[in-house]
N, C-alpha and C positions, 0 to 999 in steps of 0.2 A: 793202631790207627786205621780207620776206615773212611769211607765217604762221609760218614756221619760227622767227622771232624770239620767238614766244610760248612755245616749248617750254621755255625756261629760266626761265619766269616763276614757277615753284613750287619749293619746297624739298622734298627727300625726307622723307616722313613715315615714322616707324617704327611700322608697324601689324602686328598679328598676328591670324590667324584660328585659333581653338581650337575643335575639336569636343569637346563635353562629353558624357560618358556615351554613347558611340556604341554602338548596337545594329545599325546598318546594316552590310552586308557589307564586308569589307576593300577590294574594288574601288572602292567609293564614296569611301573615304578617299584611295585612290591617285589617283582622278580629280580630287579637290579639290587635292591636292598638285601634280599635273601641270599643272593650270590656272594655278597661280601659280609654276611653275618659273622660276627666273632673274628673278623680280620682287621688288621690295622689300617683300614681304609674307610673313612666316613663317606656316607652317601646321603645327599640332601637335594633340595631343588629350590629354585628361585625364579623370579621374573626379572627380566632385564631388557628394556626397550632398545638397548644398543646391540642386541644379538638377535639372531633369527630364532625360529621355533625348533624345539626338539633337538637341542644341542647339548652334548655332554662335555663339561670342562674338567680336566684333571689339573689339580693345583697341589702345591707343596708348601709347607710352612718352612720358611728360611729365616735366618737372623734379620734379614731386611724386610720381612713380612711375607705374606702369602703370594706366591708367584705361579702363574699359569705355566704348566708343563706341556700340555697338548689339548687339542679339542677334536672331537669327532661327532658325527651325527648319531643320534639315538637309534635311527634305523639301522645303521651299520652294526652297532652293538647288538641290536635285536637279532639281526640275521646271522651273526657269527657265534653268539653265545646264548642270548636270552630265549629265543624262540626255536632253538634246535636242540638235538641231543647228540650223543657221541656217535650214533649210527651215520650221521652226515660224514664223519671222517673215516669210520671203519669201512663203509661200503664204497668209498671213492666218490661220493657225490660232491665233496669239496675238492675239486680238481686243483692240482698243484699249480698249474700255470695260470689259474684264475683266482687263486686264493689270496686274499689280503685281510689283514687284521687291523681293526681301528687302533690308532696310536694311543688312545687313552687307556687301552689294555696293555699294549707292548711297553709303554712307559711306566708301568707299575713295576719296573725292574728294581732290584735291591729291596723289595718289600717281602718280609717273611710271611708265608702263608701256611695255614693249617687247614687242610681240606678233607672233606669226607666224600667217600664214593657212594654209589648206589647200593642199597636203597635208602641210606640215611639222607643223602642229598643227590638230586639229579642234575645239579648245576655247578656245584663247587669244583669238582674234579674236571669238569668240562673245560674250565679255564686253562688247566695244564695241558689238556689235549689240544686246544687251539694254539697255545704257545708252542707246543711241540711241532705242529704243522707249520707254524710261522718260521721256526728255525730251519726246518727241512727245506722250505721254499727258499729261504735266504741262502742256504748252501747251494741249492740247485741253480739259483740265479747267479751266484758267484762263479760257478762252473769249475772251480778248483779249490784247493785247500783240503780240509779233513773234517769229516762228520763222524762222531761217535754217539751211538744211541743204544740204550738198554731197553729190554722188553720183558724182563723177569723170565719169561719163557720164549725161546727163539721161535717156537711154533706159532706165535701170534703173527709173525710176518706172513706165514702161509695161510693162516685162518682168516685174517682180515684183508679182504680184497683191496680196500683203499690203501692200507698200510703197505701191502705188497707192491702195488702200483707206484706209490711214492718212492719207495726205496729202489725199485728197478730204474726209475727215472733218474734219481740222484746218482746212482752208481754208474749209469751210462755216460755220465760226464767225466771230467778229470778230477772229481771229488773222491778222495779216498774214503770209502764208506764202510765203517766198522760197526758191527752189530754184536750185542752182548746179551747173554741170557743162559738159563739152564738149557743144555743141549738136547732138547727133545725133538729137534728138527734140524736138518742141514740143507742149505740151498743146493741146487743142481751144480754139477762140476763146472758148467760154463758160466756160472753167475759171477758178477763183478763184486758181490758182497764179500767182505772180509769178516769171517765169523769168529767169535770168542765165546767159548762155553765154560761154565764153571759152577760150583756148588757152594761158594762162600756167601756170607751175608750180603756182600756187595752185589752179587748176582741175584740173590733172592729178593732183596728189598729195594733196590735202586730203580729210579726212573730218571734217566738223564738223556739230554740231547745237547751235544756240545759241538759247535762249529768253530774251527780255527782256520785263519787264512794261511796261505803258504808262508813258510819261514822267510823273514826278511821283508815281507810286504809292509809298507807304511800304512797304518790305519788311524782313524781318529779314536779318541778316548770316550766319546759319548755318541749315542745314536742321534740321528737328526730329529728335530722337532717337526711337527706338522701344522695342522690346521689352525693353530692360534694365529698364524700369519696368513693362511691361505683360505680361511673360511670353512675348515673342516675337511673331511674326506678320509679315505682309507690309505693313507700314506704308509709305506713300509716301516718307517721309523728307524731304520738302520742303514748306514752308508754301505756301499759295496765293499766287501772284505772285512766288515766289522766283526770282531769276535763276539760270540754270544753263547751263553750256556743256560740251560734249565737243569736244575738238580733238585730232586725230591726223593725222600725216603719213606717207605711204608713203616711207620713206627708202631702201628697197631693194625689189625686187619681192616682194610678199606679206609685207613686214615693216613694222610700224607703230610709231611712237613717239608717245606722247601721254598725255593725262590728261583728267579731267573736274573741274569746279570749281563751287562755289556762291558764290564770292567776287564780290560785286556789281561792284567796281571792275575786276576782271580780265575778267568777262563783258562789261562795258561796253566795255572796250578792244578785245576780240576783235570784238564786234559792230560797233564803229566802224570798225575796219580793213576788215572785209568790206564794209561799206556804201561806203567810200571807194575801195576798190581792186578790187572784183569786181562 
């Protein structure tokens, strides 16, 4: 049993992203559609006089009909995923204290994704990069609890200025900050990072970012919704202390299978497995 045993822990959710009253150029719509090509997320657009321009609505099919899960502005999605590349996160241009991710993206939780990395796709994997930064910021804002993150190679923390700055900032709080990977680099002796090195498949193939609150803290079971009630915006999407986990495995070179989840029991199971086996 490895981390791959958790890939089947969720059911496919039927979610749709709808761009409402688009005034942005056609290439923007095509980029959004391309980002979710071959994923269990439909992308379409419509006109609706009851809403403003350039709004993205995330909806889900339920037994009672299609329900709105979240709304965000198209501009926010453009600025965090569509019109950027991973260098925004690697170089530190996406500063932790300023970073927010549109909730139409964060609320794609419990959706199984199959993503390709560069050069096959320059956008699909970026979604996981953005979600990783979102969880890192969530942990930093909580200021306590535990964060476990894998890098395949620990040297990535040193090589990527933005990643290094983020983890120094998180580790400077009361968050226990554990990092995992092939031990080709070790932090300085005065670092607050707790390093775990190994050579098993879990170290080679995994990409996880797992935040759990302090033991005994009472948390909700679902992240907060956003702009469907407030007119959009880049709301965090998770209550303070909300457990959240991203888990993805590289099943083939530059191909990733995974999901992120806010379910406390599933987050706890993933966290427990990592603690015992890595």
